[in-house]
mmCIF file of the N, C-alpha and C atoms, coordinates in Angstrom:
data_MODEL
# 
_entry.id   MODEL 
# 
loop_
_atom_site.group_PDB 
_atom_site.id 
_atom_site.type_symbol 
_atom_site.label_atom_id 
_atom_site.label_alt_id 
_atom_site.label_comp_id 
_atom_site.label_asym_id 
_atom_site.label_entity_id 
_atom_site.label_seq_id 
_atom_site.pdbx_PDB_ins_code 
_atom_site.Cartn_x 
_atom_site.Cartn_y 
_atom_site.Cartn_z 
_atom_site.occupancy 
_atom_site.B_iso_or_equiv 
_atom_site.pdbx_formal_charge 
_atom_site.auth_seq_id 
_atom_site.auth_comp_id 
_atom_site.auth_asym_id 
_atom_site.auth_atom_id 
_atom_site.pdbx_PDB_model_num 
ATOM 1   N N  . UNK A 1 1  ? -9.159  -23.125 0.884  1.00 0.00 ? 1  UNK A N  1 
ATOM 2   C CA . UNK A 1 1  ? -9.122  -22.463 2.180  1.00 0.00 ? 1  UNK A CA 1 
ATOM 3   C C  . UNK A 1 1  ? -8.761  -20.672 1.579  1.00 0.00 ? 1  UNK A C  1 
ATOM 4   N N  . UNK A 1 2  ? -9.612  -19.984 2.115  1.00 0.00 ? 2  UNK A N  1 
ATOM 5   C CA . UNK A 1 2  ? -9.251  -18.201 1.988  1.00 0.00 ? 2  UNK A CA 1 
ATOM 6   C C  . UNK A 1 2  ? -8.233  -17.859 2.858  1.00 0.00 ? 2  UNK A C  1 
ATOM 7   N N  . UNK A 1 3  ? -7.370  -17.433 2.318  1.00 0.00 ? 3  UNK A N  1 
ATOM 8   C CA . UNK A 1 3  ? -6.178  -16.971 3.263  1.00 0.00 ? 3  UNK A CA 1 
ATOM 9   C C  . UNK A 1 3  ? -6.520  -15.447 3.610  1.00 0.00 ? 3  UNK A C  1 
ATOM 10  N N  . UNK A 1 4  ? -6.476  -15.191 4.935  1.00 0.00 ? 4  UNK A N  1 
ATOM 11  C CA . UNK A 1 4  ? -6.470  -13.812 5.222  1.00 0.00 ? 4  UNK A CA 1 
ATOM 12  C C  . UNK A 1 4  ? -5.803  -12.859 5.419  1.00 0.00 ? 4  UNK A C  1 
ATOM 13  N N  . UNK A 1 5  ? -5.967  -11.707 4.952  1.00 0.00 ? 5  UNK A N  1 
ATOM 14  C CA . UNK A 1 5  ? -4.711  -10.823 4.257  1.00 0.00 ? 5  UNK A CA 1 
ATOM 15  C C  . UNK A 1 5  ? -4.917  -9.833  5.745  1.00 0.00 ? 5  UNK A C  1 
ATOM 16  N N  . UNK A 1 6  ? -3.916  -9.185  6.042  1.00 0.00 ? 6  UNK A N  1 
ATOM 17  C CA . UNK A 1 6  ? -3.409  -8.325  7.014  1.00 0.00 ? 6  UNK A CA 1 
ATOM 18  C C  . UNK A 1 6  ? -2.993  -6.865  6.093  1.00 0.00 ? 6  UNK A C  1 
ATOM 19  N N  . UNK A 1 7  ? -3.996  -6.077  6.014  1.00 0.00 ? 7  UNK A N  1 
ATOM 20  C CA . UNK A 1 7  ? -3.718  -4.866  5.532  1.00 0.00 ? 7  UNK A CA 1 
ATOM 21  C C  . UNK A 1 7  ? -3.566  -4.018  6.330  1.00 0.00 ? 7  UNK A C  1 
ATOM 22  N N  . UNK A 1 8  ? -2.179  -3.068  5.905  1.00 0.00 ? 8  UNK A N  1 
ATOM 23  C CA . UNK A 1 8  ? -2.055  -2.068  6.194  1.00 0.00 ? 8  UNK A CA 1 
ATOM 24  C C  . UNK A 1 8  ? -2.058  -0.431  5.731  1.00 0.00 ? 8  UNK A C  1 
ATOM 25  N N  . UNK A 1 9  ? -2.209  0.442   6.052  1.00 0.00 ? 9  UNK A N  1 
ATOM 26  C CA . UNK A 1 9  ? -1.923  1.962   5.339  1.00 0.00 ? 9  UNK A CA 1 
ATOM 27  C C  . UNK A 1 9  ? -0.551  2.559   5.540  1.00 0.00 ? 9  UNK A C  1 
ATOM 28  N N  . UNK A 1 10 ? -0.166  3.031   4.708  1.00 0.00 ? 10 UNK A N  1 
ATOM 29  C CA . UNK A 1 10 ? 0.799   4.186   4.918  1.00 0.00 ? 10 UNK A CA 1 
ATOM 30  C C  . UNK A 1 10 ? 1.013   5.301   5.759  1.00 0.00 ? 10 UNK A C  1 
ATOM 31  N N  . UNK A 1 11 ? 1.852   5.280   6.606  1.00 0.00 ? 11 UNK A N  1 
ATOM 32  C CA . UNK A 1 11 ? 1.883   6.748   7.415  1.00 0.00 ? 11 UNK A CA 1 
ATOM 33  C C  . UNK A 1 11 ? 1.813   7.983   6.507  1.00 0.00 ? 11 UNK A C  1 
ATOM 34  N N  . UNK A 1 12 ? 2.183   7.851   5.405  1.00 0.00 ? 12 UNK A N  1 
ATOM 35  C CA . UNK A 1 12 ? 2.327   8.860   4.273  1.00 0.00 ? 12 UNK A CA 1 
ATOM 36  C C  . UNK A 1 12 ? 0.973   9.085   3.484  1.00 0.00 ? 12 UNK A C  1 
ATOM 37  N N  . UNK A 1 13 ? -0.202  8.507   4.283  1.00 0.00 ? 13 UNK A N  1 
ATOM 38  C CA . UNK A 1 13 ? -1.289  8.859   3.318  1.00 0.00 ? 13 UNK A CA 1 
ATOM 39  C C  . UNK A 1 13 ? -1.616  10.272  3.375  1.00 0.00 ? 13 UNK A C  1 
ATOM 40  N N  . UNK A 1 14 ? -2.174  10.851  2.037  1.00 0.00 ? 14 UNK A N  1 
ATOM 41  C CA . UNK A 1 14 ? -2.467  12.266  1.805  1.00 0.00 ? 14 UNK A CA 1 
ATOM 42  C C  . UNK A 1 14 ? -3.865  12.312  2.574  1.00 0.00 ? 14 UNK A C  1 
ATOM 43  N N  . UNK A 1 15 ? -3.985  13.694  2.659  1.00 0.00 ? 15 UNK A N  1 
ATOM 44  C CA . UNK A 1 15 ? -5.001  14.232  3.352  1.00 0.00 ? 15 UNK A CA 1 
ATOM 45  C C  . UNK A 1 15 ? -5.153  14.141  5.110  1.00 0.00 ? 15 UNK A C  1 
ATOM 46  N N  . UNK A 1 16 ? -5.833  15.342  5.613  1.00 0.00 ? 16 UNK A N  1 
ATOM 47  C CA . UNK A 1 16 ? -5.677  14.931  7.219  1.00 0.00 ? 16 UNK A CA 1 
ATOM 48  C C  . UNK A 1 16 ? -6.386  13.749  7.741  1.00 0.00 ? 16 UNK A C  1 
ATOM 49  N N  . UNK A 1 17 ? -7.223  13.178  7.000  1.00 0.00 ? 17 UNK A N  1 
ATOM 50  C CA . UNK A 1 17 ? -7.894  11.845  7.476  1.00 0.00 ? 17 UNK A CA 1 
ATOM 51  C C  . UNK A 1 17 ? -7.612  10.667  7.184  1.00 0.00 ? 17 UNK A C  1 
ATOM 52  N N  . UNK A 1 18 ? -6.479  10.687  6.293  1.00 0.00 ? 18 UNK A N  1 
ATOM 53  C CA . UNK A 1 18 ? -5.858  9.302   5.950  1.00 0.00 ? 18 UNK A CA 1 
ATOM 54  C C  . UNK A 1 18 ? -6.602  8.401   5.174  1.00 0.00 ? 18 UNK A C  1 
ATOM 55  N N  . UNK A 1 19 ? -7.782  9.136   4.607  1.00 0.00 ? 19 UNK A N  1 
ATOM 56  C CA . UNK A 1 19 ? -8.865  7.983   3.837  1.00 0.00 ? 19 UNK A CA 1 
ATOM 57  C C  . UNK A 1 19 ? -8.335  7.943   2.131  1.00 0.00 ? 19 UNK A C  1 
ATOM 58  N N  . UNK A 1 20 ? -7.151  8.595   1.913  1.00 0.00 ? 20 UNK A N  1 
ATOM 59  C CA . UNK A 1 20 ? -6.686  8.669   0.656  1.00 0.00 ? 20 UNK A CA 1 
ATOM 60  C C  . UNK A 1 20 ? -5.383  7.887   0.522  1.00 0.00 ? 20 UNK A C  1 
ATOM 61  N N  . UNK A 1 21 ? -5.475  6.610   0.400  1.00 0.00 ? 21 UNK A N  1 
ATOM 62  C CA . UNK A 1 21 ? -4.141  5.706   0.401  1.00 0.00 ? 21 UNK A CA 1 
ATOM 63  C C  . UNK A 1 21 ? -4.315  4.189   0.032  1.00 0.00 ? 21 UNK A C  1 
ATOM 64  N N  . UNK A 1 22 ? -3.234  3.713   -0.669 1.00 0.00 ? 22 UNK A N  1 
ATOM 65  C CA . UNK A 1 22 ? -3.588  2.406   -0.946 1.00 0.00 ? 22 UNK A CA 1 
ATOM 66  C C  . UNK A 1 22 ? -2.810  1.475   0.238  1.00 0.00 ? 22 UNK A C  1 
ATOM 67  N N  . UNK A 1 23 ? -3.601  0.664   0.526  1.00 0.00 ? 23 UNK A N  1 
ATOM 68  C CA . UNK A 1 23 ? -3.147  -0.497  1.688  1.00 0.00 ? 23 UNK A CA 1 
ATOM 69  C C  . UNK A 1 23 ? -2.478  -1.616  0.708  1.00 0.00 ? 23 UNK A C  1 
ATOM 70  N N  . UNK A 1 24 ? -1.497  -2.071  1.679  1.00 0.00 ? 24 UNK A N  1 
ATOM 71  C CA . UNK A 1 24 ? -0.902  -3.141  1.196  1.00 0.00 ? 24 UNK A CA 1 
ATOM 72  C C  . UNK A 1 24 ? -0.796  -4.241  2.183  1.00 0.00 ? 24 UNK A C  1 
ATOM 73  N N  . UNK A 1 25 ? -0.874  -5.757  1.667  1.00 0.00 ? 25 UNK A N  1 
ATOM 74  C CA . UNK A 1 25 ? -0.755  -6.883  2.527  1.00 0.00 ? 25 UNK A CA 1 
ATOM 75  C C  . UNK A 1 25 ? 0.115   -7.584  1.799  1.00 0.00 ? 25 UNK A C  1 
ATOM 76  N N  . UNK A 1 26 ? 1.060   -8.299  2.691  1.00 0.00 ? 26 UNK A N  1 
ATOM 77  C CA . UNK A 1 26 ? 1.930   -9.076  2.236  1.00 0.00 ? 26 UNK A CA 1 
ATOM 78  C C  . UNK A 1 26 ? 1.627   -10.672 1.980  1.00 0.00 ? 26 UNK A C  1 
ATOM 79  N N  . UNK A 1 27 ? 1.925   -11.422 0.794  1.00 0.00 ? 27 UNK A N  1 
ATOM 80  C CA . UNK A 1 27 ? 1.451   -12.511 0.592  1.00 0.00 ? 27 UNK A CA 1 
ATOM 81  C C  . UNK A 1 27 ? 2.893   -13.470 0.778  1.00 0.00 ? 27 UNK A C  1 
ATOM 82  N N  . UNK A 1 28 ? 2.947   -14.687 0.266  1.00 0.00 ? 28 UNK A N  1 
ATOM 83  C CA . UNK A 1 28 ? 4.416   -15.469 0.410  1.00 0.00 ? 28 UNK A CA 1 
ATOM 84  C C  . UNK A 1 28 ? 5.052   -15.028 -0.855 1.00 0.00 ? 28 UNK A C  1 
ATOM 85  N N  . UNK A 1 29 ? 4.720   -14.628 -1.827 1.00 0.00 ? 29 UNK A N  1 
ATOM 86  C CA . UNK A 1 29 ? 5.888   -14.319 -2.922 1.00 0.00 ? 29 UNK A CA 1 
ATOM 87  C C  . UNK A 1 29 ? 5.242   -13.121 -3.935 1.00 0.00 ? 29 UNK A C  1 
ATOM 88  N N  . UNK A 1 30 ? 4.385   -12.544 -3.290 1.00 0.00 ? 30 UNK A N  1 
ATOM 89  C CA . UNK A 1 30 ? 3.853   -11.053 -3.816 1.00 0.00 ? 30 UNK A CA 1 
ATOM 90  C C  . UNK A 1 30 ? 3.313   -10.227 -2.774 1.00 0.00 ? 30 UNK A C  1 
ATOM 91  N N  . UNK A 1 31 ? 2.874   -8.903  -2.942 1.00 0.00 ? 31 UNK A N  1 
ATOM 92  C CA . UNK A 1 31 ? 2.233   -8.026  -2.562 1.00 0.00 ? 31 UNK A CA 1 
ATOM 93  C C  . UNK A 1 31 ? 0.940   -7.561  -3.040 1.00 0.00 ? 31 UNK A C  1 
ATOM 94  N N  . UNK A 1 32 ? -0.059  -7.388  -2.334 1.00 0.00 ? 32 UNK A N  1 
ATOM 95  C CA . UNK A 1 32 ? -1.515  -7.333  -2.704 1.00 0.00 ? 32 UNK A CA 1 
ATOM 96  C C  . UNK A 1 32 ? -1.719  -5.885  -2.453 1.00 0.00 ? 32 UNK A C  1 
ATOM 97  N N  . UNK A 1 33 ? -2.119  -5.475  -3.213 1.00 0.00 ? 33 UNK A N  1 
ATOM 98  C CA . UNK A 1 33 ? -2.645  -3.382  -2.766 1.00 0.00 ? 33 UNK A CA 1 
ATOM 99  C C  . UNK A 1 33 ? -4.393  -3.528  -3.344 1.00 0.00 ? 33 UNK A C  1 
ATOM 100 N N  . UNK A 1 34 ? -4.687  -2.715  -2.417 1.00 0.00 ? 34 UNK A N  1 
ATOM 101 C CA . UNK A 1 34 ? -5.890  -2.260  -2.774 1.00 0.00 ? 34 UNK A CA 1 
ATOM 102 C C  . UNK A 1 34 ? -6.487  -0.786  -2.175 1.00 0.00 ? 34 UNK A C  1 
ATOM 103 N N  . UNK A 1 35 ? -7.395  -0.084  -2.703 1.00 0.00 ? 35 UNK A N  1 
ATOM 104 C CA . UNK A 1 35 ? -7.697  0.946   -2.759 1.00 0.00 ? 35 UNK A CA 1 
ATOM 105 C C  . UNK A 1 35 ? -8.690  1.288   -1.186 1.00 0.00 ? 35 UNK A C  1 
ATOM 106 N N  . UNK A 1 36 ? -7.883  2.404   -0.262 1.00 0.00 ? 36 UNK A N  1 
ATOM 107 C CA . UNK A 1 36 ? -8.446  2.315   1.244  1.00 0.00 ? 36 UNK A CA 1 
ATOM 108 C C  . UNK A 1 36 ? -9.849  2.593   1.030  1.00 0.00 ? 36 UNK A C  1 
ATOM 109 N N  . UNK A 1 37 ? -10.403 3.475   0.020  1.00 0.00 ? 37 UNK A N  1 
ATOM 110 C CA . UNK A 1 37 ? -11.912 3.880   0.084  1.00 0.00 ? 37 UNK A CA 1 
ATOM 111 C C  . UNK A 1 37 ? -12.653 2.672   -0.445 1.00 0.00 ? 37 UNK A C  1 
ATOM 112 N N  . UNK A 1 38 ? -12.010 1.456   -1.322 1.00 0.00 ? 38 UNK A N  1 
ATOM 113 C CA . UNK A 1 38 ? -13.051 0.735   -1.580 1.00 0.00 ? 38 UNK A CA 1 
ATOM 114 C C  . UNK A 1 38 ? -12.444 -0.583  -1.295 1.00 0.00 ? 38 UNK A C  1 
ATOM 115 N N  . UNK A 1 39 ? -12.415 -0.833  -0.193 1.00 0.00 ? 39 UNK A N  1 
ATOM 116 C CA . UNK A 1 39 ? -11.677 -2.212  0.611  1.00 0.00 ? 39 UNK A CA 1 
ATOM 117 C C  . UNK A 1 39 ? -12.569 -3.508  -0.038 1.00 0.00 ? 39 UNK A C  1 
ATOM 118 N N  . UNK A 1 40 ? -13.707 -3.197  -0.660 1.00 0.00 ? 40 UNK A N  1 
ATOM 119 C CA . UNK A 1 40 ? -14.314 -4.758  -1.157 1.00 0.00 ? 40 UNK A CA 1 
ATOM 120 C C  . UNK A 1 40 ? -14.215 -4.703  -2.511 1.00 0.00 ? 40 UNK A C  1 
ATOM 121 N N  . UNK A 1 41 ? -13.495 -3.792  -3.036 1.00 0.00 ? 41 UNK A N  1 
ATOM 122 C CA . UNK A 1 41 ? -13.395 -3.701  -4.771 1.00 0.00 ? 41 UNK A CA 1 
ATOM 123 C C  . UNK A 1 41 ? -12.419 -4.581  -4.974 1.00 0.00 ? 41 UNK A C  1 
ATOM 124 N N  . UNK A 1 42 ? -11.438 -4.302  -6.310 1.00 0.00 ? 42 UNK A N  1 
ATOM 125 C CA . UNK A 1 42 ? -10.508 -5.374  -6.656 1.00 0.00 ? 42 UNK A CA 1 
ATOM 126 C C  . UNK A 1 42 ? -9.504  -5.025  -5.844 1.00 0.00 ? 42 UNK A C  1 
ATOM 127 N N  . UNK A 1 43 ? -8.628  -6.018  -6.052 1.00 0.00 ? 43 UNK A N  1 
ATOM 128 C CA . UNK A 1 43 ? -7.279  -6.109  -5.582 1.00 0.00 ? 43 UNK A CA 1 
ATOM 129 C C  . UNK A 1 43 ? -6.102  -6.210  -6.630 1.00 0.00 ? 43 UNK A C  1 
ATOM 130 N N  . UNK A 1 44 ? -4.738  -5.614  -6.668 1.00 0.00 ? 44 UNK A N  1 
ATOM 131 C CA . UNK A 1 44 ? -3.962  -6.015  -7.397 1.00 0.00 ? 44 UNK A CA 1 
ATOM 132 C C  . UNK A 1 44 ? -2.642  -6.661  -6.554 1.00 0.00 ? 44 UNK A C  1 
ATOM 133 N N  . UNK A 1 45 ? -2.484  -7.649  -7.371 1.00 0.00 ? 45 UNK A N  1 
ATOM 134 C CA . UNK A 1 45 ? -0.997  -8.491  -6.847 1.00 0.00 ? 45 UNK A CA 1 
ATOM 135 C C  . UNK A 1 45 ? 0.054   -8.261  -7.378 1.00 0.00 ? 45 UNK A C  1 
ATOM 136 N N  . UNK A 1 46 ? 1.306   -7.594  -6.954 1.00 0.00 ? 46 UNK A N  1 
ATOM 137 C CA . UNK A 1 46 ? 2.661   -8.138  -7.798 1.00 0.00 ? 46 UNK A CA 1 
ATOM 138 C C  . UNK A 1 46 ? 3.648   -8.817  -7.413 1.00 0.00 ? 46 UNK A C  1 
ATOM 139 N N  . UNK A 1 47 ? 4.427   -9.218  -7.754 1.00 0.00 ? 47 UNK A N  1 
ATOM 140 C CA . UNK A 1 47 ? 5.639   -9.764  -7.330 1.00 0.00 ? 47 UNK A CA 1 
ATOM 141 C C  . UNK A 1 47 ? 6.792   -9.263  -6.646 1.00 0.00 ? 47 UNK A C  1 
ATOM 142 N N  . UNK A 1 48 ? 6.699   -9.985  -5.376 1.00 0.00 ? 48 UNK A N  1 
ATOM 143 C CA . UNK A 1 48 ? 7.658   -8.586  -4.417 1.00 0.00 ? 48 UNK A CA 1 
ATOM 144 C C  . UNK A 1 48 ? 8.521   -8.149  -4.966 1.00 0.00 ? 48 UNK A C  1 
ATOM 145 N N  . UNK A 1 49 ? 9.387   -8.577  -6.009 1.00 0.00 ? 49 UNK A N  1 
ATOM 146 C CA . UNK A 1 49 ? 10.526  -7.542  -6.412 1.00 0.00 ? 49 UNK A CA 1 
ATOM 147 C C  . UNK A 1 49 ? 9.881   -6.775  -7.382 1.00 0.00 ? 49 UNK A C  1 
ATOM 148 N N  . UNK A 1 50 ? 8.994   -6.818  -7.879 1.00 0.00 ? 50 UNK A N  1 
ATOM 149 C CA . UNK A 1 50 ? 8.086   -5.889  -8.787 1.00 0.00 ? 50 UNK A CA 1 
ATOM 150 C C  . UNK A 1 50 ? 7.825   -4.713  -7.969 1.00 0.00 ? 50 UNK A C  1 
ATOM 151 N N  . UNK A 1 51 ? 7.308   -4.885  -7.000 1.00 0.00 ? 51 UNK A N  1 
ATOM 152 C CA . UNK A 1 51 ? 6.823   -3.987  -5.816 1.00 0.00 ? 51 UNK A CA 1 
ATOM 153 C C  . UNK A 1 51 ? 7.454   -3.118  -5.579 1.00 0.00 ? 51 UNK A C  1 
ATOM 154 N N  . UNK A 1 52 ? 8.377   -3.891  -4.950 1.00 0.00 ? 52 UNK A N  1 
ATOM 155 C CA . UNK A 1 52 ? 10.350  -3.003  -4.238 1.00 0.00 ? 52 UNK A CA 1 
ATOM 156 C C  . UNK A 1 52 ? 10.612  -2.040  -5.446 1.00 0.00 ? 52 UNK A C  1 
ATOM 157 N N  . UNK A 1 53 ? 10.724  -2.439  -6.728 1.00 0.00 ? 53 UNK A N  1 
ATOM 158 C CA . UNK A 1 53 ? 11.048  -1.678  -7.654 1.00 0.00 ? 53 UNK A CA 1 
ATOM 159 C C  . UNK A 1 53 ? 10.133  -0.630  -8.190 1.00 0.00 ? 53 UNK A C  1 
ATOM 160 N N  . UNK A 1 54 ? 8.565   -0.834  -7.992 1.00 0.00 ? 54 UNK A N  1 
ATOM 161 C CA . UNK A 1 54 ? 8.059   0.268   -8.166 1.00 0.00 ? 54 UNK A CA 1 
ATOM 162 C C  . UNK A 1 54 ? 7.988   1.363   -7.044 1.00 0.00 ? 54 UNK A C  1 
ATOM 163 N N  . UNK A 1 55 ? 8.150   1.013   -5.745 1.00 0.00 ? 55 UNK A N  1 
ATOM 164 C CA . UNK A 1 55 ? 8.157   1.708   -4.663 1.00 0.00 ? 55 UNK A CA 1 
ATOM 165 C C  . UNK A 1 55 ? 9.641   2.581   -4.939 1.00 0.00 ? 55 UNK A C  1 
ATOM 166 N N  . UNK A 1 56 ? 10.879  1.679   -5.292 1.00 0.00 ? 56 UNK A N  1 
ATOM 167 C CA . UNK A 1 56 ? 11.571  2.771   -5.443 1.00 0.00 ? 56 UNK A CA 1 
ATOM 168 C C  . UNK A 1 56 ? 11.934  3.914   -6.639 1.00 0.00 ? 56 UNK A C  1 
ATOM 169 N N  . UNK A 1 57 ? 11.246  3.468   -7.617 1.00 0.00 ? 57 UNK A N  1 
ATOM 170 C CA . UNK A 1 57 ? 10.748  4.379   -8.824 1.00 0.00 ? 57 UNK A CA 1 
ATOM 171 C C  . UNK A 1 57 ? 10.143  5.872   -8.108 1.00 0.00 ? 57 UNK A C  1 
ATOM 172 N N  . UNK A 1 58 ? 9.018   5.466   -7.193 1.00 0.00 ? 58 UNK A N  1 
ATOM 173 C CA . UNK A 1 58 ? 8.379   6.565   -6.881 1.00 0.00 ? 58 UNK A CA 1 
ATOM 174 C C  . UNK A 1 58 ? 9.241   7.326   -5.710 1.00 0.00 ? 58 UNK A C  1 
ATOM 175 N N  . UNK A 1 59 ? 9.982   7.070   -5.066 1.00 0.00 ? 59 UNK A N  1 
ATOM 176 C CA . UNK A 1 59 ? 10.721  7.393   -4.015 1.00 0.00 ? 59 UNK A CA 1 
ATOM 177 C C  . UNK A 1 59 ? 11.607  8.368   -5.026 1.00 0.00 ? 59 UNK A C  1 
ATOM 178 N N  . UNK A 1 60 ? 12.455  8.166   -5.958 1.00 0.00 ? 60 UNK A N  1 
ATOM 179 C CA . UNK A 1 60 ? 13.321  8.890   -6.714 1.00 0.00 ? 60 UNK A CA 1 
ATOM 180 C C  . UNK A 1 60 ? 12.484  10.006  -7.201 1.00 0.00 ? 60 UNK A C  1 
ATOM 181 N N  . UNK A 1 61 ? 11.190  9.470   -7.629 1.00 0.00 ? 61 UNK A N  1 
ATOM 182 C CA . UNK A 1 61 ? 10.781  10.614  -8.722 1.00 0.00 ? 61 UNK A CA 1 
ATOM 183 C C  . UNK A 1 61 ? 10.050  11.812  -7.707 1.00 0.00 ? 61 UNK A C  1 
ATOM 184 N N  . UNK A 1 62 ? 9.662   11.199  -6.105 1.00 0.00 ? 62 UNK A N  1 
ATOM 185 C CA . UNK A 1 62 ? 8.836   12.362  -5.560 1.00 0.00 ? 62 UNK A CA 1 
ATOM 186 C C  . UNK A 1 62 ? 9.484   12.087  -4.093 1.00 0.00 ? 62 UNK A C  1 
ATOM 187 N N  . UNK A 1 63 ? 10.091  12.999  -3.539 1.00 0.00 ? 63 UNK A N  1 
ATOM 188 C CA . UNK A 1 63 ? 10.710  13.428  -2.461 1.00 0.00 ? 63 UNK A CA 1 
ATOM 189 C C  . UNK A 1 63 ? 9.551   13.300  -1.241 1.00 0.00 ? 63 UNK A C  1 
ATOM 190 N N  . UNK A 1 64 ? 9.758   12.512  -0.696 1.00 0.00 ? 64 UNK A N  1 
ATOM 191 C CA . UNK A 1 64 ? 8.719   12.245  0.637  1.00 0.00 ? 64 UNK A CA 1 
ATOM 192 C C  . UNK A 1 64 ? 8.579   13.321  1.940  1.00 0.00 ? 64 UNK A C  1 
ATOM 193 N N  . UNK A 1 65 ? 7.819   13.536  2.157  1.00 0.00 ? 65 UNK A N  1 
ATOM 194 C CA . UNK A 1 65 ? 7.756   14.304  3.649  1.00 0.00 ? 65 UNK A CA 1 
ATOM 195 C C  . UNK A 1 65 ? 7.484   13.780  4.630  1.00 0.00 ? 65 UNK A C  1 
ATOM 196 N N  . UNK A 1 66 ? 7.616   14.075  5.957  1.00 0.00 ? 66 UNK A N  1 
ATOM 197 C CA . UNK A 1 66 ? 7.472   13.492  7.053  1.00 0.00 ? 66 UNK A CA 1 
ATOM 198 C C  . UNK A 1 66 ? 6.221   12.545  7.166  1.00 0.00 ? 66 UNK A C  1 
ATOM 199 N N  . UNK A 1 67 ? 6.486   11.446  7.532  1.00 0.00 ? 67 UNK A N  1 
ATOM 200 C CA . UNK A 1 67 ? 5.425   10.851  7.934  1.00 0.00 ? 67 UNK A CA 1 
ATOM 201 C C  . UNK A 1 67 ? 3.964   11.582  8.544  1.00 0.00 ? 67 UNK A C  1 
ATOM 202 N N  . UNK A 1 68 ? 2.938   10.771  8.665  1.00 0.00 ? 68 UNK A N  1 
ATOM 203 C CA . UNK A 1 68 ? 1.631   11.288  9.376  1.00 0.00 ? 68 UNK A CA 1 
ATOM 204 C C  . UNK A 1 68 ? 1.452   10.332  10.431 1.00 0.00 ? 68 UNK A C  1 
ATOM 205 N N  . UNK A 1 69 ? 0.581   10.637  11.305 1.00 0.00 ? 69 UNK A N  1 
ATOM 206 C CA . UNK A 1 69 ? 0.182   9.737   12.890 1.00 0.00 ? 69 UNK A CA 1 
ATOM 207 C C  . UNK A 1 69 ? -0.029  8.298   12.091 1.00 0.00 ? 69 UNK A C  1 
ATOM 208 N N  . UNK A 1 70 ? 0.662   7.425   12.920 1.00 0.00 ? 70 UNK A N  1 
ATOM 209 C CA . UNK A 1 70 ? -0.077  5.884   12.669 1.00 0.00 ? 70 UNK A CA 1 
ATOM 210 C C  . UNK A 1 70 ? -1.281  5.597   13.188 1.00 0.00 ? 70 UNK A C  1 
ATOM 211 N N  . UNK A 1 71 ? -1.872  5.232   12.397 1.00 0.00 ? 71 UNK A N  1 
ATOM 212 C CA . UNK A 1 71 ? -3.565  4.714   12.738 1.00 0.00 ? 71 UNK A CA 1 
ATOM 213 C C  . UNK A 1 71 ? -3.271  3.561   13.313 1.00 0.00 ? 71 UNK A C  1 
# 
């Protein structure tokens, strides 16, 4: 049985059109990631704890601006 993933883009997508972004989808114990420009390409999945650590490290290194409009 194939699991249907519910992908979402960040409101922090770069560029005015929001096409340069990573999309994420929750799994029971992991987070799946893919390139929004190539949704049929490969995906990467990380354990949820590793994904959280990754995002926290990004936030510490790169201060965020205000989010863009929600699509």
